py3Dmol code that shows the C-alpha trace and the ligand (Angstrom):
import py3Dmol

protein = """\
ATOM      1  CA  MET A   1      96.037  56.735 152.616  1.00  0.00           C
ATOM      2  CA  THR A   2      98.364  57.672 149.761  1.00  0.00           C
ATOM      3  CA  GLY A   3      98.418  61.464 149.920  1.00  0.00           C
ATOM      4  CA  VAL A   4     101.758  63.164 149.341  1.00  0.00           C
ATOM      5  CA  VAL A   5     102.540  66.800 150.116  1.00  0.00           C
ATOM      6  CA  VAL A   6     105.848  68.327 149.046  1.00  0.00           C
ATOM      7  CA  LEU A   7     106.958  71.739 150.321  1.00  0.00           C
ATOM      8  CA  THR A   8     109.676  73.456 148.307  1.00  0.00           C
ATOM      9  CA  GLY A   9     111.847  76.507 148.936  1.00  0.00           C
ATOM     10  CA  ALA A  10     114.547  78.546 147.264  1.00  0.00           C
ATOM     11  CA  GLY A  11     117.122  75.714 147.456  1.00  0.00           C
ATOM     12  CA  VAL A  12     115.189  73.817 144.771  1.00  0.00           C
ATOM     13  CA  SER A  13     115.667  76.695 142.300  1.00  0.00           C
ATOM     14  CA  ALA A  14     119.268  77.504 143.321  1.00  0.00           C
ATOM     15  CA  GLU A  15     120.808  75.275 140.648  1.00  0.00           C
ATOM     16  CA  SER A  16     118.627  76.998 138.049  1.00  0.00           C
ATOM     17  CA  GLY A  17     120.595  80.155 138.852  1.00  0.00           C
ATOM     18  CA  LEU A  18     118.072  81.875 141.160  1.00  0.00           C
ATOM     19  CA  ALA A  19     119.488  83.301 144.397  1.00  0.00           C
ATOM     20  CA  THR A  20     118.327  81.913 147.743  1.00  0.00           C
ATOM     21  CA  PHE A  21     117.500  84.253 150.630  1.00  0.00           C
ATOM     22  CA  ARG A  22     119.660  83.307 153.604  1.00  0.00           C
ATOM     23  CA  ALA A  23     122.960  82.195 152.012  1.00  0.00           C
ATOM     24  CA  ALA A  24     126.043  84.344 152.695  1.00  0.00           C
ATOM     25  CA  ASP A  25     125.535  85.896 149.233  1.00  0.00           C
ATOM     26  CA  GLY A  26     121.722  85.553 149.375  1.00  0.00           C
ATOM     27  CA  LEU A  27     119.032  88.137 148.680  1.00  0.00           C
ATOM     28  CA  TRP A  28     118.590  89.104 152.342  1.00  0.00           C
ATOM     29  CA  GLU A  29     122.310  89.962 152.639  1.00  0.00           C
ATOM     30  CA  LYS A  30     121.967  92.523 149.843  1.00  0.00           C
ATOM     31  CA  HIS A  31     118.488  93.917 150.555  1.00  0.00           C
ATOM     32  CA  ARG A  32     116.670  94.746 153.776  1.00  0.00           C
ATOM     33  CA  ILE A  33     113.480  92.708 154.223  1.00  0.00           C
ATOM     34  CA  GLU A  34     111.799  95.791 155.724  1.00  0.00           C
ATOM     35  CA  ASP A  35     112.511  97.765 152.533  1.00  0.00           C
ATOM     36  CA  VAL A  36     111.569  95.290 149.801  1.00  0.00           C
ATOM     37  CA  ALA A  37     109.282  92.641 151.325  1.00  0.00           C
ATOM     38  CA  THR A  38     106.790  94.412 153.579  1.00  0.00           C
ATOM     39  CA  PRO A  39     103.668  96.506 152.866  1.00  0.00           C
ATOM     40  CA  GLU A  40     105.288  99.336 154.863  1.00  0.00           C
ATOM     41  CA  GLY A  41     108.373  99.259 152.631  1.00  0.00           C
ATOM     42  CA  PHE A  42     106.134  99.440 149.544  1.00  0.00           C
ATOM     43  CA  ALA A  43     104.229 102.421 151.002  1.00  0.00           C
ATOM     44  CA  ARG A  44     107.555 104.199 151.702  1.00  0.00           C
ATOM     45  CA  ASP A  45     109.284 103.541 148.373  1.00  0.00           C
ATOM     46  CA  ALA A  46     107.320 101.633 145.731  1.00  0.00           C
ATOM     47  CA  GLY A  47     110.069 102.288 143.141  1.00  0.00           C
ATOM     48  CA  LEU A  48     112.667 100.435 145.227  1.00  0.00           C
ATOM     49  CA  VAL A  49     110.325  97.467 145.723  1.00  0.00           C
ATOM     50  CA  HIS A  50     109.513  97.315 141.999  1.00  0.00           C
ATOM     51  CA  SER A  51     113.210  97.427 141.070  1.00  0.00           C
ATOM     52  CA  PHE A  52     113.880  94.448 143.421  1.00  0.00           C
ATOM     53  CA  TYR A  53     111.120  92.325 141.840  1.00  0.00           C
ATOM     54  CA  ASN A  54     111.839  93.590 138.297  1.00  0.00           C
ATOM     55  CA  ALA A  55     115.422  92.301 138.678  1.00  0.00           C
ATOM     56  CA  ARG A  56     114.119  88.935 139.869  1.00  0.00           C
ATOM     57  CA  ARG A  57     111.721  88.744 136.900  1.00  0.00           C
ATOM     58  CA  ALA A  58     114.678  89.428 134.578  1.00  0.00           C
ATOM     59  CA  ALA A  59     116.725  86.666 136.272  1.00  0.00           C
ATOM     60  CA  LEU A  60     113.791  84.252 135.942  1.00  0.00           C
ATOM     61  CA  LYS A  61     113.719  84.780 132.157  1.00  0.00           C
ATOM     62  CA  LYS A  62     117.202  83.229 131.950  1.00  0.00           C
ATOM     63  CA  ALA A  63     116.438  80.341 134.341  1.00  0.00           C
ATOM     64  CA  ARG A  64     115.397  76.820 133.344  1.00  0.00           C
ATOM     65  CA  PRO A  65     113.905  74.046 135.515  1.00  0.00           C
ATOM     66  CA  ASN A  66     116.552  71.701 136.928  1.00  0.00           C
ATOM     67  CA  ARG A  67     116.478  67.972 137.723  1.00  0.00           C
ATOM     68  CA  ALA A  68     114.712  68.572 141.049  1.00  0.00           C
ATOM     69  CA  HIS A  69     111.780  70.368 139.383  1.00  0.00           C
ATOM     70  CA  LEU A  70     111.597  67.707 136.671  1.00  0.00           C
ATOM     71  CA  ALA A  71     111.656  64.835 139.193  1.00  0.00           C
ATOM     72  CA  LEU A  72     108.766  66.346 141.162  1.00  0.00           C
ATOM     73  CA  ALA A  73     106.684  66.756 137.989  1.00  0.00           C
ATOM     74  CA  GLU A  74     107.412  63.181 136.954  1.00  0.00           C
ATOM     75  CA  PHE A  75     106.500  61.848 140.394  1.00  0.00           C
ATOM     76  CA  GLU A  76     103.186  63.736 140.282  1.00  0.00           C
ATOM     77  CA  ARG A  77     102.370  62.214 136.862  1.00  0.00           C
ATOM     78  CA  GLU A  78     103.035  58.677 138.074  1.00  0.00           C
ATOM     79  CA  HIS A  79     101.711  58.885 141.635  1.00  0.00           C
ATOM     80  CA  ARG A  80      98.521  56.934 142.321  1.00  0.00           C
ATOM     81  CA  GLY A  81      96.961  59.154 144.960  1.00  0.00           C
ATOM     82  CA  ASP A  82      96.548  62.767 146.017  1.00  0.00           C
ATOM     83  CA  PHE A  83      99.508  65.021 145.436  1.00  0.00           C
ATOM     84  CA  LEU A  84     100.014  68.685 146.322  1.00  0.00           C
ATOM     85  CA  LEU A  85     103.162  70.656 145.653  1.00  0.00           C
ATOM     86  CA  VAL A  86     103.290  73.608 148.038  1.00  0.00           C
ATOM     87  CA  THR A  87     105.967  76.090 147.120  1.00  0.00           C
ATOM     88  CA  GLN A  88     107.321  79.151 148.868  1.00  0.00           C
ATOM     89  CA  ASN A  89     108.994  80.026 145.572  1.00  0.00           C
ATOM     90  CA  ILE A  90     107.525  82.777 143.440  1.00  0.00           C
ATOM     91  CA  ASP A  91     109.218  81.562 140.237  1.00  0.00           C
ATOM     92  CA  ASP A  92     107.352  79.437 137.666  1.00  0.00           C
ATOM     93  CA  LEU A  93     109.944  76.662 137.354  1.00  0.00           C
ATOM     94  CA  HIS A  94     107.689  73.962 138.823  1.00  0.00           C
ATOM     95  CA  GLU A  95     105.014  74.725 136.206  1.00  0.00           C
ATOM     96  CA  ARG A  96     107.587  74.889 133.405  1.00  0.00           C
ATOM     97  CA  ALA A  97     108.852  71.453 134.500  1.00  0.00           C
ATOM     98  CA  GLY A  98     105.311  70.090 134.152  1.00  0.00           C
ATOM     99  CA  SER A  99     103.942  70.143 137.722  1.00  0.00           C
ATOM    100  CA  GLY A 100     100.151  70.517 137.759  1.00  0.00           C
ATOM    101  CA  ASN A 101      98.852  70.802 141.312  1.00  0.00           C
ATOM    102  CA  VAL A 102     100.980  73.658 142.661  1.00  0.00           C
ATOM    103  CA  ALA A 103     100.049  76.001 145.528  1.00  0.00           C
ATOM    104  CA  HIS A 104     102.173  79.172 145.434  1.00  0.00           C
ATOM    105  CA  MET A 105     101.757  80.146 149.063  1.00  0.00           C
ATOM    106  CA  HIS A 106     103.978  83.258 148.683  1.00  0.00           C
ATOM    107  CA  GLY A 107     102.443  84.340 145.382  1.00  0.00           C
ATOM    108  CA  GLU A 108     103.879  84.526 141.896  1.00  0.00           C
ATOM    109  CA  LEU A 109     106.477  86.801 140.338  1.00  0.00           C
ATOM    110  CA  LEU A 110     104.759  86.655 136.937  1.00  0.00           C
ATOM    111  CA  LYS A 111     101.539  88.168 138.261  1.00  0.00           C
ATOM    112  CA  MET A 112     100.778  91.715 139.337  1.00  0.00           C
ATOM    113  CA  ARG A 113      97.851  92.904 141.395  1.00  0.00           C
ATOM    114  CA  CYS A 114      96.141  96.271 141.538  1.00  0.00           C
ATOM    115  CA  GLY A 115      95.790  97.563 145.095  1.00  0.00           C
ATOM    116  CA  LYS A 116      92.816  99.663 143.937  1.00  0.00           C
ATOM    117  CA  CYS A 117      90.567  97.220 142.007  1.00  0.00           C
ATOM    118  CA  GLU A 118      92.272  94.029 143.367  1.00  0.00           C
ATOM    119  CA  LYS A 119      92.392  92.459 139.877  1.00  0.00           C
ATOM    120  CA  VAL A 120      95.356  90.201 139.059  1.00  0.00           C
ATOM    121  CA  PHE A 121      97.169  90.351 135.685  1.00  0.00           C
ATOM    122  CA  PRO A 122     100.039  88.418 134.096  1.00  0.00           C
ATOM    123  CA  ILE A 123     103.341  90.324 133.874  1.00  0.00           C
ATOM    124  CA  ASP A 124     106.634  89.203 132.315  1.00  0.00           C
ATOM    125  CA  CYS A 125     108.569  92.477 132.277  1.00  0.00           C
ATOM    126  CA  GLY A 126     109.351  95.333 134.638  1.00  0.00           C
ATOM    127  CA  ILE A 127     106.663  97.352 136.445  1.00  0.00           C
ATOM    128  CA  ASP A 128     107.009 101.115 136.895  1.00  0.00           C
ATOM    129  CA  ALA A 129     105.630 102.584 140.141  1.00  0.00           C
ATOM    130  CA  ARG A 130     103.618 105.179 138.144  1.00  0.00           C
ATOM    131  CA  GLU A 131     102.082 102.688 135.699  1.00  0.00           C
ATOM    132  CA  LYS A 132      98.297 102.575 135.236  1.00  0.00           C
ATOM    133  CA  CYS A 133      96.313  99.451 136.077  1.00  0.00           C
ATOM    134  CA  PRO A 134      95.074  97.764 132.859  1.00  0.00           C
ATOM    135  CA  GLY A 135      91.779  97.045 134.665  1.00  0.00           C
ATOM    136  CA  CYS A 136      90.692 100.252 136.437  1.00  0.00           C
ATOM    137  CA  ASP A 137      93.092 102.668 134.688  1.00  0.00           C
ATOM    138  CA  VAL A 138      94.250 104.185 137.986  1.00  0.00           C
ATOM    139  CA  ALA A 139      98.018 104.854 138.282  1.00  0.00           C
ATOM    140  CA  GLY A 140     100.295 103.987 141.212  1.00  0.00           C
ATOM    141  CA  TYR A 141      98.578 100.948 142.697  1.00  0.00           C
ATOM    142  CA  LEU A 142     100.194  98.045 140.820  1.00  0.00           C
ATOM    143  CA  ARG A 143     102.228  95.682 142.985  1.00  0.00           C
ATOM    144  CA  PRO A 144     103.797  92.250 142.478  1.00  0.00           C
ATOM    145  CA  ASP A 145     101.263  89.552 143.414  1.00  0.00           C
ATOM    146  CA  VAL A 146     103.576  88.189 146.084  1.00  0.00           C
ATOM    147  CA  VAL A 147     103.084  87.746 149.819  1.00  0.00           C
ATOM    148  CA  TRP A 148     105.165  90.053 151.966  1.00  0.00           C
ATOM    149  CA  PHE A 149     106.064  89.737 155.641  1.00  0.00           C
ATOM    150  CA  GLY A 150     103.013  90.698 157.672  1.00  0.00           C
ATOM    151  CA  GLU A 151     100.612  89.470 154.964  1.00  0.00           C
ATOM    152  CA  MET A 152      98.565  86.253 154.917  1.00  0.00           C
ATOM    153  CA  PRO A 153     100.040  83.488 152.717  1.00  0.00           C
ATOM    154  CA  TYR A 154      97.826  82.183 149.927  1.00  0.00           C
ATOM    155  CA  HIS A 155      95.987  78.826 149.730  1.00  0.00           C
ATOM    156  CA  LEU A 156      96.277  77.963 153.452  1.00  0.00           C
ATOM    157  CA  PRO A 157      92.936  76.081 153.766  1.00  0.00           C
ATOM    158  CA  ARG A 158      93.802  73.932 150.731  1.00  0.00           C
ATOM    159  CA  ILE A 159      97.306  73.271 152.091  1.00  0.00           C
ATOM    160  CA  GLU A 160      96.059  72.434 155.589  1.00  0.00           C
ATOM    161  CA  ARG A 161      93.494  69.982 154.169  1.00  0.00           C
ATOM    162  CA  ALA A 162      96.142  68.220 152.075  1.00  0.00           C
ATOM    163  CA  ILE A 163      98.539  67.981 155.036  1.00  0.00           C
ATOM    164  CA  ALA A 164      95.835  66.605 157.335  1.00  0.00           C
ATOM    165  CA  ASN A 165      95.295  63.786 154.796  1.00  0.00           C
ATOM    166  CA  CYS A 166      98.836  63.002 153.735  1.00  0.00           C
ATOM    167  CA  ALA A 167     100.856  59.877 154.412  1.00  0.00           C
ATOM    168  CA  LEU A 168     104.137  61.406 153.281  1.00  0.00           C
ATOM    169  CA  PHE A 169     105.340  64.989 153.788  1.00  0.00           C
ATOM    170  CA  VAL A 170     108.573  66.043 152.087  1.00  0.00           C
ATOM    171  CA  SER A 171     110.303  69.380 152.590  1.00  0.00           C
ATOM    172  CA  ALA A 172     112.903  70.245 149.935  1.00  0.00           C
ATOM    173  CA  GLY A 173     115.306  73.175 149.670  1.00  0.00           C
ATOM    174  CA  THR A 174     113.981  75.328 152.469  1.00  0.00           C
ATOM    175  CA  SER A 175     115.783  76.619 155.562  1.00  0.00           C
ATOM    176  CA  GLY A 176     112.716  76.207 157.800  1.00  0.00           C
ATOM    177  CA  ASN A 177     112.896  79.771 159.071  1.00  0.00           C
ATOM    178  CA  VAL A 178     109.628  81.254 157.827  1.00  0.00           C
ATOM    179  CA  TYR A 179     106.212  80.419 159.277  1.00  0.00           C
ATOM    180  CA  PRO A 180     103.625  79.141 158.608  1.00  0.00           C
ATOM    181  CA  ALA A 181     105.564  76.948 156.107  1.00  0.00           C
ATOM    182  CA  ALA A 182     108.119  75.957 158.767  1.00  0.00           C
ATOM    183  CA  GLY A 183     105.257  74.611 160.913  1.00  0.00           C
ATOM    184  CA  PHE A 184     103.779  72.314 158.239  1.00  0.00           C
ATOM    185  CA  VAL A 185     106.038  69.449 159.327  1.00  0.00           C
ATOM    186  CA  GLY A 186     104.481  69.587 162.822  1.00  0.00           C
ATOM    187  CA  ALA A 187     100.971  69.387 161.350  1.00  0.00           C
ATOM    188  CA  ALA A 188     102.024  66.520 159.069  1.00  0.00           C
ATOM    189  CA  LYS A 189     103.475  64.616 162.037  1.00  0.00           C
ATOM    190  CA  SER A 190     100.251  65.113 164.008  1.00  0.00           C
ATOM    191  CA  ALA A 191      98.389  63.679 161.002  1.00  0.00           C
ATOM    192  CA  GLY A 192     100.603  60.588 161.209  1.00  0.00           C
ATOM    193  CA  ALA A 193     102.591  61.288 158.034  1.00  0.00           C
ATOM    194  CA  LYS A 194     106.165  60.203 157.480  1.00  0.00           C
ATOM    195  CA  CYS A 195     108.201  63.432 157.300  1.00  0.00           C
ATOM    196  CA  VAL A 196     111.332  63.668 155.172  1.00  0.00           C
ATOM    197  CA  GLU A 197     113.692  66.575 154.644  1.00  0.00           C
ATOM    198  CA  LEU A 198     115.769  66.935 151.454  1.00  0.00           C
ATOM    199  CA  ASN A 199     118.175  69.862 151.711  1.00  0.00           C
ATOM    200  CA  LEU A 200     121.771  70.936 151.382  1.00  0.00           C
ATOM    201  CA  GLU A 201     122.043  70.980 155.172  1.00  0.00           C
ATOM    202  CA  ARG A 202     119.861  70.241 158.179  1.00  0.00           C
ATOM    203  CA  SER A 203     117.287  73.022 158.402  1.00  0.00           C
ATOM    204  CA  ALA A 204     116.240  75.124 161.403  1.00  0.00           C
ATOM    205  CA  ASN A 205     113.347  72.700 162.075  1.00  0.00           C
ATOM    206  CA  GLY A 206     115.315  69.588 161.012  1.00  0.00           C
ATOM    207  CA  GLY A 207     114.634  67.864 164.365  1.00  0.00           C
ATOM    208  CA  TRP A 208     110.980  67.374 163.403  1.00  0.00           C
ATOM    209  CA  PHE A 209     111.700  65.113 160.443  1.00  0.00           C
ATOM    210  CA  ASP A 210     111.818  61.312 160.591  1.00  0.00           C
ATOM    211  CA  GLU A 211     114.497  61.213 157.933  1.00  0.00           C
ATOM    212  CA  GLY A 212     116.896  63.673 156.279  1.00  0.00           C
ATOM    213  CA  ARG A 213     118.871  63.367 153.059  1.00  0.00           C
ATOM    214  CA  TYR A 214     121.442  66.061 152.530  1.00  0.00           C
ATOM    215  CA  GLY A 215     122.991  67.203 149.256  1.00  0.00           C
ATOM    216  CA  LEU A 216     122.198  69.152 146.112  1.00  0.00           C
ATOM    217  CA  ALA A 217     118.481  69.278 145.243  1.00  0.00           C
ATOM    218  CA  SER A 218     119.305  68.126 141.690  1.00  0.00           C
ATOM    219  CA  GLU A 219     120.624  64.900 143.206  1.00  0.00           C
ATOM    220  CA  VAL A 220     118.696  64.137 146.404  1.00  0.00           C
ATOM    221  CA  VAL A 221     115.225  65.043 145.067  1.00  0.00           C
ATOM    222  CA  PRO A 222     115.380  62.782 141.954  1.00  0.00           C
ATOM    223  CA  GLU A 223     116.980  59.979 144.010  1.00  0.00           C
ATOM    224  CA  PHE A 224     114.289  60.100 146.677  1.00  0.00           C
ATOM    225  CA  PHE A 225     111.294  60.319 144.316  1.00  0.00           C
ATOM    226  CA  ALA A 226     112.545  57.862 141.689  1.00  0.00           C
ATOM    227  CA  ALA A 227     112.535  55.165 144.378  1.00  0.00           C
ATOM    228  CA  ARG A 228     108.851  55.877 145.105  1.00  0.00           C
ATOM    229  CA  ALA A 229     107.477  56.471 141.606  1.00  0.00           C
ATOM    230  CA  GLY A 230     104.415  54.357 140.887  1.00  0.00           C
ATOM    231  CA  THR A 231     104.398  52.737 144.336  1.00  0.00           C
ATOM    232  CA  GLY A 232     101.456  54.794 145.573  1.00  0.00           C
ATOM    233  CA  ALA A 233     103.472  56.184 148.523  1.00  0.00           C
TER     234      ALA A 233
END
"""
ligand_1 = """\
39
OAD
P 116.293 80.181 152.296
O 117.256 81.005 151.523
O 115.956 80.617 153.679
O 116.809 78.673 152.409
C 117.216 77.949 151.299
C 117.641 76.560 151.765
O 118.031 75.825 150.623
C 118.829 76.547 152.736
O 118.589 75.653 153.810
C 120.000 76.053 151.873
O 120.940 75.276 152.595
C 119.272 75.186 150.857
N 119.960 75.084 149.566
C 120.699 76.018 148.918
N 121.126 75.550 147.734
C 120.647 74.284 147.622
C 120.749 73.269 146.629
N 121.419 73.444 145.483
N 120.139 72.079 146.866
C 119.447 71.878 148.019
N 119.321 72.802 148.998
C 119.905 73.991 148.793
O 114.976 80.055 151.393
P 113.524 79.561 151.811
O 113.571 78.576 152.915
O 112.806 79.210 150.573
O 109.566 84.617 151.783
O 112.912 80.919 152.374
C 111.590 80.926 152.836
C 110.987 82.281 152.609
O 111.842 83.272 153.190
C 110.889 82.720 151.154
O 109.749 82.223 150.501
C 110.857 84.208 151.264
C 111.967 84.394 152.274
O 111.936 85.524 153.052
C 109.091 85.846 151.506
O 109.668 86.655 150.802
C 107.754 86.106 152.134
"""
view = py3Dmol.view(width=600, height=400)
view.addModel(protein, "pdb")
view.setStyle({"model": 0}, {"cartoon": {"style": "trace"}})
view.addModel(ligand_1, "xyz")
view.setStyle({"model": 1}, {"stick": {}})
view.zoomTo()
view.show()
């Protein structure tokens, strides 16, 4: 069995200049989750929610993939076996680095969805709460195609299948606070996979991992994957 599943979080994009969530100066220190990342918050004040995600879309325009993104794309190209990159990140830096098999379990910042006709469209600029949907022409229903608290993450069956068949599970740049992603390591262990954590510090679920390497993602991720490139594991 040569399957590899990598789970990434905000720490992998931090050195590209994108803010993480739970750092002292992180996004959740400056914004209330209830206001900007729940369906109830969107129903109360869609304008506030759009301004939060519009600002993140603007920040993403200035960001570039870093060595961690590039190392994961290179490993995927050279790996002889199944590979799935599961990301909690809504940026497109993994794709821009060249990753192919990416599951955005929390959605994507560069997509918007109409709550009326449910169609999904690409978006690379700001959304106005009163804008009309390009599909059904009804105003006021466009939302970022991201998963908010209280909503079902995307791609779970595909992710669960990959984890059940993996020999190596690596978690990189995530604090291990948000489920179901934080529980993937438990499922990987039950499947008999080796579980490795690569992060700045030991995460909330760090005790589950067989091995931890701690430091900047731009250093520990390339180091870890370079040693395994082309080995089939
Ligand atoms: P967090 O902000 O919770 O955690 C980021 C992790 O990355 C922390 O453990 C940091 O120590 C680590 N870190 C920071 N800089 C790093 C660097 N340069 N190199 C390596 N590690 C670094 O972000 P996530 O775990 O991704 O969900 O958060 C999970 C989910 O919570 C997000 O997808 C988002 C958020 O609420 C939703 O919005 C639904």
